[in-house]
mmCIF file of the N, C-alpha and C atoms, coordinates in Angstrom:
data_MODEL
# 
_entry.id   MODEL 
# 
loop_
_atom_site.group_PDB 
_atom_site.id 
_atom_site.type_symbol 
_atom_site.label_atom_id 
_atom_site.label_alt_id 
_atom_site.label_comp_id 
_atom_site.label_asym_id 
_atom_site.label_entity_id 
_atom_site.label_seq_id 
_atom_site.pdbx_PDB_ins_code 
_atom_site.Cartn_x 
_atom_site.Cartn_y 
_atom_site.Cartn_z 
_atom_site.occupancy 
_atom_site.B_iso_or_equiv 
_atom_site.pdbx_formal_charge 
_atom_site.auth_seq_id 
_atom_site.auth_comp_id 
_atom_site.auth_asym_id 
_atom_site.auth_atom_id 
_atom_site.pdbx_PDB_model_num 
ATOM 1   N N  . UNK A 1 1  ? 118.923 47.722  112.278 1.00 0.00 ? 1  UNK A N  1 
ATOM 2   C CA . UNK A 1 1  ? 118.689 48.339  111.158 1.00 0.00 ? 1  UNK A CA 1 
ATOM 3   C C  . UNK A 1 1  ? 117.153 49.339  111.342 1.00 0.00 ? 1  UNK A C  1 
ATOM 4   N N  . UNK A 1 2  ? 118.044 50.886  110.524 1.00 0.00 ? 2  UNK A N  1 
ATOM 5   C CA . UNK A 1 2  ? 117.312 51.949  110.943 1.00 0.00 ? 2  UNK A CA 1 
ATOM 6   C C  . UNK A 1 2  ? 115.846 51.884  110.582 1.00 0.00 ? 2  UNK A C  1 
ATOM 7   N N  . UNK A 1 3  ? 114.750 52.265  111.042 1.00 0.00 ? 3  UNK A N  1 
ATOM 8   C CA . UNK A 1 3  ? 113.409 52.361  110.849 1.00 0.00 ? 3  UNK A CA 1 
ATOM 9   C C  . UNK A 1 3  ? 113.140 53.311  109.348 1.00 0.00 ? 3  UNK A C  1 
ATOM 10  N N  . UNK A 1 4  ? 112.575 53.338  108.240 1.00 0.00 ? 4  UNK A N  1 
ATOM 11  C CA . UNK A 1 4  ? 112.444 54.310  107.286 1.00 0.00 ? 4  UNK A CA 1 
ATOM 12  C C  . UNK A 1 4  ? 111.240 55.088  107.895 1.00 0.00 ? 4  UNK A C  1 
ATOM 13  N N  . UNK A 1 5  ? 111.552 56.569  107.725 1.00 0.00 ? 5  UNK A N  1 
ATOM 14  C CA . UNK A 1 5  ? 110.296 57.423  107.777 1.00 0.00 ? 5  UNK A CA 1 
ATOM 15  C C  . UNK A 1 5  ? 109.361 57.398  106.552 1.00 0.00 ? 5  UNK A C  1 
ATOM 16  N N  . UNK A 1 6  ? 108.378 57.504  106.534 1.00 0.00 ? 6  UNK A N  1 
ATOM 17  C CA . UNK A 1 6  ? 107.538 57.700  105.620 1.00 0.00 ? 6  UNK A CA 1 
ATOM 18  C C  . UNK A 1 6  ? 106.403 58.570  105.615 1.00 0.00 ? 6  UNK A C  1 
ATOM 19  N N  . UNK A 1 7  ? 106.210 59.689  105.143 1.00 0.00 ? 7  UNK A N  1 
ATOM 20  C CA . UNK A 1 7  ? 105.318 60.750  105.274 1.00 0.00 ? 7  UNK A CA 1 
ATOM 21  C C  . UNK A 1 7  ? 104.760 61.289  103.755 1.00 0.00 ? 7  UNK A C  1 
ATOM 22  N N  . UNK A 1 8  ? 103.351 61.684  103.832 1.00 0.00 ? 8  UNK A N  1 
ATOM 23  C CA . UNK A 1 8  ? 102.887 62.101  102.887 1.00 0.00 ? 8  UNK A CA 1 
ATOM 24  C C  . UNK A 1 8  ? 102.377 63.852  102.954 1.00 0.00 ? 8  UNK A C  1 
ATOM 25  N N  . UNK A 1 9  ? 103.372 64.428  102.060 1.00 0.00 ? 9  UNK A N  1 
ATOM 26  C CA . UNK A 1 9  ? 102.989 65.967  102.210 1.00 0.00 ? 9  UNK A CA 1 
ATOM 27  C C  . UNK A 1 9  ? 101.871 66.214  101.047 1.00 0.00 ? 9  UNK A C  1 
ATOM 28  N N  . UNK A 1 10 ? 100.828 66.723  101.894 1.00 0.00 ? 10 UNK A N  1 
ATOM 29  C CA . UNK A 1 10 ? 99.955  67.137  100.825 1.00 0.00 ? 10 UNK A CA 1 
ATOM 30  C C  . UNK A 1 10 ? 99.833  68.662  100.612 1.00 0.00 ? 10 UNK A C  1 
ATOM 31  N N  . UNK A 1 11 ? 99.938  68.778  99.187  1.00 0.00 ? 11 UNK A N  1 
ATOM 32  C CA . UNK A 1 11 ? 99.709  70.253  98.946  1.00 0.00 ? 11 UNK A CA 1 
ATOM 33  C C  . UNK A 1 11 ? 98.271  70.791  98.909  1.00 0.00 ? 11 UNK A C  1 
ATOM 34  N N  . UNK A 1 12 ? 98.490  72.183  99.351  1.00 0.00 ? 12 UNK A N  1 
ATOM 35  C CA . UNK A 1 12 ? 97.358  73.043  99.586  1.00 0.00 ? 12 UNK A CA 1 
ATOM 36  C C  . UNK A 1 12 ? 96.975  73.755  97.621  1.00 0.00 ? 12 UNK A C  1 
ATOM 37  N N  . UNK A 1 13 ? 95.544  73.344  97.274  1.00 0.00 ? 13 UNK A N  1 
ATOM 38  C CA . UNK A 1 13 ? 95.685  73.561  96.371  1.00 0.00 ? 13 UNK A CA 1 
ATOM 39  C C  . UNK A 1 13 ? 95.638  75.208  96.095  1.00 0.00 ? 13 UNK A C  1 
ATOM 40  N N  . UNK A 1 14 ? 95.760  75.866  94.917  1.00 0.00 ? 14 UNK A N  1 
ATOM 41  C CA . UNK A 1 14 ? 95.809  77.524  94.631  1.00 0.00 ? 14 UNK A CA 1 
ATOM 42  C C  . UNK A 1 14 ? 94.598  77.828  94.878  1.00 0.00 ? 14 UNK A C  1 
ATOM 43  N N  . UNK A 1 15 ? 94.280  79.307  95.829  1.00 0.00 ? 15 UNK A N  1 
ATOM 44  C CA . UNK A 1 15 ? 92.929  79.810  95.813  1.00 0.00 ? 15 UNK A CA 1 
ATOM 45  C C  . UNK A 1 15 ? 92.786  80.295  94.915  1.00 0.00 ? 15 UNK A C  1 
ATOM 46  N N  . UNK A 1 16 ? 91.441  80.052  94.116  1.00 0.00 ? 16 UNK A N  1 
ATOM 47  C CA . UNK A 1 16 ? 90.922  80.919  92.938  1.00 0.00 ? 16 UNK A CA 1 
ATOM 48  C C  . UNK A 1 16 ? 89.932  81.811  93.844  1.00 0.00 ? 16 UNK A C  1 
ATOM 49  N N  . UNK A 1 17 ? 90.046  83.321  93.085  1.00 0.00 ? 17 UNK A N  1 
ATOM 50  C CA . UNK A 1 17 ? 88.903  84.041  93.401  1.00 0.00 ? 17 UNK A CA 1 
ATOM 51  C C  . UNK A 1 17 ? 88.315  84.812  92.476  1.00 0.00 ? 17 UNK A C  1 
ATOM 52  N N  . UNK A 1 18 ? 87.322  84.172  91.454  1.00 0.00 ? 18 UNK A N  1 
ATOM 53  C CA . UNK A 1 18 ? 86.866  84.908  90.341  1.00 0.00 ? 18 UNK A CA 1 
ATOM 54  C C  . UNK A 1 18 ? 86.233  85.906  90.551  1.00 0.00 ? 18 UNK A C  1 
ATOM 55  N N  . UNK A 1 19 ? 86.769  87.583  89.430  1.00 0.00 ? 19 UNK A N  1 
ATOM 56  C CA . UNK A 1 19 ? 86.346  88.457  90.241  1.00 0.00 ? 19 UNK A CA 1 
ATOM 57  C C  . UNK A 1 19 ? 87.225  89.304  90.571  1.00 0.00 ? 19 UNK A C  1 
ATOM 58  N N  . UNK A 1 20 ? 87.968  88.939  91.572  1.00 0.00 ? 20 UNK A N  1 
ATOM 59  C CA . UNK A 1 20 ? 88.975  89.622  92.401  1.00 0.00 ? 20 UNK A CA 1 
ATOM 60  C C  . UNK A 1 20 ? 90.707  89.576  91.402  1.00 0.00 ? 20 UNK A C  1 
ATOM 61  N N  . UNK A 1 21 ? 90.553  90.568  91.313  1.00 0.00 ? 21 UNK A N  1 
ATOM 62  C CA . UNK A 1 21 ? 92.147  90.384  90.548  1.00 0.00 ? 21 UNK A CA 1 
ATOM 63  C C  . UNK A 1 21 ? 93.452  90.086  91.954  1.00 0.00 ? 21 UNK A C  1 
ATOM 64  N N  . UNK A 1 22 ? 93.272  91.028  92.599  1.00 0.00 ? 22 UNK A N  1 
ATOM 65  C CA . UNK A 1 22 ? 94.559  90.980  93.867  1.00 0.00 ? 22 UNK A CA 1 
ATOM 66  C C  . UNK A 1 22 ? 94.154  89.975  94.577  1.00 0.00 ? 22 UNK A C  1 
ATOM 67  N N  . UNK A 1 23 ? 95.140  89.267  95.123  1.00 0.00 ? 23 UNK A N  1 
ATOM 68  C CA . UNK A 1 23 ? 95.328  87.839  95.607  1.00 0.00 ? 23 UNK A CA 1 
ATOM 69  C C  . UNK A 1 23 ? 95.561  88.887  97.568  1.00 0.00 ? 23 UNK A C  1 
ATOM 70  N N  . UNK A 1 24 ? 96.298  90.320  97.471  1.00 0.00 ? 24 UNK A N  1 
ATOM 71  C CA . UNK A 1 24 ? 96.279  90.463  98.829  1.00 0.00 ? 24 UNK A CA 1 
ATOM 72  C C  . UNK A 1 24 ? 95.898  91.833  98.867  1.00 0.00 ? 24 UNK A C  1 
ATOM 73  N N  . UNK A 1 25 ? 96.008  92.722  100.266 1.00 0.00 ? 25 UNK A N  1 
ATOM 74  C CA . UNK A 1 25 ? 95.225  93.703  100.544 1.00 0.00 ? 25 UNK A CA 1 
ATOM 75  C C  . UNK A 1 25 ? 96.417  94.999  100.572 1.00 0.00 ? 25 UNK A C  1 
ATOM 76  N N  . UNK A 1 26 ? 97.004  94.819  99.656  1.00 0.00 ? 26 UNK A N  1 
ATOM 77  C CA . UNK A 1 26 ? 98.150  95.580  99.546  1.00 0.00 ? 26 UNK A CA 1 
ATOM 78  C C  . UNK A 1 26 ? 98.435  96.353  97.881  1.00 0.00 ? 26 UNK A C  1 
ATOM 79  N N  . UNK A 1 27 ? 98.721  97.426  97.283  1.00 0.00 ? 27 UNK A N  1 
ATOM 80  C CA . UNK A 1 27 ? 99.129  97.958  96.588  1.00 0.00 ? 27 UNK A CA 1 
ATOM 81  C C  . UNK A 1 27 ? 99.952  98.554  96.324  1.00 0.00 ? 27 UNK A C  1 
ATOM 82  N N  . UNK A 1 28 ? 101.205 98.967  94.966  1.00 0.00 ? 28 UNK A N  1 
ATOM 83  C CA . UNK A 1 28 ? 101.854 99.618  95.124  1.00 0.00 ? 28 UNK A CA 1 
ATOM 84  C C  . UNK A 1 28 ? 101.842 101.294 94.469  1.00 0.00 ? 28 UNK A C  1 
ATOM 85  N N  . UNK A 1 29 ? 100.604 101.127 94.029  1.00 0.00 ? 29 UNK A N  1 
ATOM 86  C CA . UNK A 1 29 ? 99.676  102.562 93.406  1.00 0.00 ? 29 UNK A CA 1 
ATOM 87  C C  . UNK A 1 29 ? 99.500  103.522 94.491  1.00 0.00 ? 29 UNK A C  1 
ATOM 88  N N  . UNK A 1 30 ? 100.275 104.388 94.742  1.00 0.00 ? 30 UNK A N  1 
ATOM 89  C CA . UNK A 1 30 ? 100.425 105.584 95.672  1.00 0.00 ? 30 UNK A CA 1 
ATOM 90  C C  . UNK A 1 30 ? 98.843  106.059 95.902  1.00 0.00 ? 30 UNK A C  1 
ATOM 91  N N  . UNK A 1 31 ? 98.054  106.194 94.807  1.00 0.00 ? 31 UNK A N  1 
ATOM 92  C CA . UNK A 1 31 ? 96.712  106.991 94.950  1.00 0.00 ? 31 UNK A CA 1 
ATOM 93  C C  . UNK A 1 31 ? 95.843  106.090 95.448  1.00 0.00 ? 31 UNK A C  1 
ATOM 94  N N  . UNK A 1 32 ? 96.160  104.738 95.500  1.00 0.00 ? 32 UNK A N  1 
ATOM 95  C CA . UNK A 1 32 ? 95.335  103.328 96.061  1.00 0.00 ? 32 UNK A CA 1 
ATOM 96  C C  . UNK A 1 32 ? 95.212  103.474 97.507  1.00 0.00 ? 32 UNK A C  1 
ATOM 97  N N  . UNK A 1 33 ? 93.827  103.009 97.876  1.00 0.00 ? 33 UNK A N  1 
ATOM 98  C CA . UNK A 1 33 ? 93.641  103.028 99.515  1.00 0.00 ? 33 UNK A CA 1 
ATOM 99  C C  . UNK A 1 33 ? 93.946  102.139 100.075 1.00 0.00 ? 33 UNK A C  1 
ATOM 100 N N  . UNK A 1 34 ? 94.819  101.088 99.415  1.00 0.00 ? 34 UNK A N  1 
ATOM 101 C CA . UNK A 1 34 ? 95.280  99.735  100.030 1.00 0.00 ? 34 UNK A CA 1 
ATOM 102 C C  . UNK A 1 34 ? 96.850  100.058 99.775  1.00 0.00 ? 34 UNK A C  1 
ATOM 103 N N  . UNK A 1 35 ? 97.525  100.981 99.642  1.00 0.00 ? 35 UNK A N  1 
ATOM 104 C CA . UNK A 1 35 ? 98.721  101.789 99.420  1.00 0.00 ? 35 UNK A CA 1 
ATOM 105 C C  . UNK A 1 35 ? 99.844  101.398 100.422 1.00 0.00 ? 35 UNK A C  1 
ATOM 106 N N  . UNK A 1 36 ? 100.508 100.320 100.351 1.00 0.00 ? 36 UNK A N  1 
ATOM 107 C CA . UNK A 1 36 ? 101.334 100.210 101.423 1.00 0.00 ? 36 UNK A CA 1 
ATOM 108 C C  . UNK A 1 36 ? 103.178 100.345 100.668 1.00 0.00 ? 36 UNK A C  1 
ATOM 109 N N  . UNK A 1 37 ? 103.921 101.265 101.478 1.00 0.00 ? 37 UNK A N  1 
ATOM 110 C CA . UNK A 1 37 ? 105.140 101.244 101.294 1.00 0.00 ? 37 UNK A CA 1 
ATOM 111 C C  . UNK A 1 37 ? 105.928 100.029 100.998 1.00 0.00 ? 37 UNK A C  1 
ATOM 112 N N  . UNK A 1 38 ? 106.779 99.349  100.083 1.00 0.00 ? 38 UNK A N  1 
ATOM 113 C CA . UNK A 1 38 ? 107.736 98.404  99.934  1.00 0.00 ? 38 UNK A CA 1 
ATOM 114 C C  . UNK A 1 38 ? 108.663 98.004  101.430 1.00 0.00 ? 38 UNK A C  1 
ATOM 115 N N  . UNK A 1 39 ? 109.422 99.360  101.678 1.00 0.00 ? 39 UNK A N  1 
ATOM 116 C CA . UNK A 1 39 ? 110.256 99.287  102.733 1.00 0.00 ? 39 UNK A CA 1 
ATOM 117 C C  . UNK A 1 39 ? 109.625 100.197 104.108 1.00 0.00 ? 39 UNK A C  1 
ATOM 118 N N  . UNK A 1 40 ? 109.696 99.900  104.826 1.00 0.00 ? 40 UNK A N  1 
ATOM 119 C CA . UNK A 1 40 ? 108.970 101.047 106.009 1.00 0.00 ? 40 UNK A CA 1 
ATOM 120 C C  . UNK A 1 40 ? 110.324 101.125 107.268 1.00 0.00 ? 40 UNK A C  1 
ATOM 121 N N  . UNK A 1 41 ? 111.297 101.459 106.734 1.00 0.00 ? 41 UNK A N  1 
ATOM 122 C CA . UNK A 1 41 ? 112.547 102.111 107.486 1.00 0.00 ? 41 UNK A CA 1 
ATOM 123 C C  . UNK A 1 41 ? 112.928 103.124 107.058 1.00 0.00 ? 41 UNK A C  1 
ATOM 124 N N  . UNK A 1 42 ? 114.569 103.598 107.751 1.00 0.00 ? 42 UNK A N  1 
ATOM 125 C CA . UNK A 1 42 ? 114.584 104.908 107.479 1.00 0.00 ? 42 UNK A CA 1 
ATOM 126 C C  . UNK A 1 42 ? 115.738 104.651 106.550 1.00 0.00 ? 42 UNK A C  1 
ATOM 127 N N  . UNK A 1 43 ? 115.439 105.794 105.431 1.00 0.00 ? 43 UNK A N  1 
ATOM 128 C CA . UNK A 1 43 ? 116.510 105.846 104.865 1.00 0.00 ? 43 UNK A CA 1 
ATOM 129 C C  . UNK A 1 43 ? 116.154 104.985 103.554 1.00 0.00 ? 43 UNK A C  1 
ATOM 130 N N  . UNK A 1 44 ? 115.224 104.395 103.110 1.00 0.00 ? 44 UNK A N  1 
ATOM 131 C CA . UNK A 1 44 ? 115.390 103.278 101.994 1.00 0.00 ? 44 UNK A CA 1 
ATOM 132 C C  . UNK A 1 44 ? 114.252 103.561 101.371 1.00 0.00 ? 44 UNK A C  1 
# 
């Protein structure tokens, strides 16, 4: 008989940063200093 594999996956709690609205250092707003183009390839 095969051994049963038992493991417990622990989920990381969601990070809350009060006062900070953005969760990343990127922005879709072209005038923003953190602006990053969606696709950085040719012709897209």
